[in-house]
Structure formats: structure tokens, C-alpha cells
C-alpha positions in Angstrom: 64.8 119.4 107.2 61.9 118.8 108.7 61.0 119.5 111.7 58.4 118.2 113.7 58.5 118.8 117.1 60.0 122.5 119.1 62.8 120.2 121.1 64.1 119.4 117.5 63.7 122.1 115.9 65.7 123.9 118.8 68.8 121.2 118.3 68.7 122.0 114.7 69.1 125.6 115.2 71.6 125.0 117.2 74.0 123.1 115.4 72.6 125.8 112.1 72.0 128.9 114.2 74.7 131.0 115.3 72.7 133.9 116.3 69.8 131.5 117.7 73.2 129.3 119.7 74.8 132.6 120.9 71.1 133.8 122.5 70.5 130.0 124.1 73.8 130.2 125.9 72.8 133.3 126.7 69.3 132.4 128.0 70.9 130.0 130.2 73.1 131.7 132.0 70.8 134.0 132.7 68.9 130.8 134.1 71.6 130.2 136.4 72.5 133.2 137.8 68.7 133.8 139.2 68.9 130.3 140.2 72.3 130.7 142.0 69.8 134.1 143.6 67.0 132.1 144.4 68.9 130.1 146.5 70.3 132.7 148.8 67.4 132.9 151.9 67.9 136.3 151.6 67.9 138.6 148.7 69.4 142.3 149.7 67.7 145.5 147.4 71.1 145.1 145.4 69.8 140.9 144.6 66.6 141.7 144.2 67.1 144.4 141.5 69.4 142.5 139.4 67.0 139.4 140.6 64.1 141.6 138.1 66.9 143.3 135.9 68.0 139.2 135.3 64.4 138.0 134.5 63.9 141.0 132.0 66.7 140.2 130.3 66.3 136.3 130.1 63.0 136.6 128.7 64.1 139.6 125.7 66.1 136.2 125.2 63.5 134.2 124.8 61.5 136.5 122.9 64.8 136.7 120.3 64.6 132.6 120.2 61.2 132.7 119.5 61.6 134.9 116.5 64.1 133.2 115.3 62.3 129.9 115.4 59.1 131.5 113.9 61.0 132.8 110.5 62.5 129.4 110.2 59.4 127.8 110.4 57.7 130.3 107.9 60.7 130.2 105.4 60.1 126.0 105.8 56.5 126.2 104.6 57.4 129.0 102.0 
């Protein structure tokens, strides 16, 4: 499969790679939780801690997705 752009690659992996799909869904869930928190005028200390935790989890999830994408690109070249 010739995947010419990152968006195409993500779409392809969403259809063909279950771990990638699960990571993307989790990433989107973290993003929604962050949007909900950031919509508040003021955050409690607990909410600030949760916001920081969610940002770390979201970044880690993205890193794992990038690993899968890079591994796929490498396999397509070789």
C-alpha cells in the first residue's frame, strides 16, 4: 500500500492495525477530557493535577502511535 501522507497512513492504520486504533481512540479520549477541563474558568488543585496527568498520558499515547507509524514506514521501504 502506497501511503503518501501522514493522514493517509493514519487512516490506513486505523483500518488495519488494532493496537493503533486503540491508541488513537485513547488519545482522543484524553483530548476530550483536557478540553472539558480547560473549558472551566478556574481549576481546583485536584483538577490541575489531573490536567497534568492527562497531558502526560496523551503525549505518551501519541509517542506510541508515532512508533507504530515509523515501524510501518520502515517495513514498506524494506
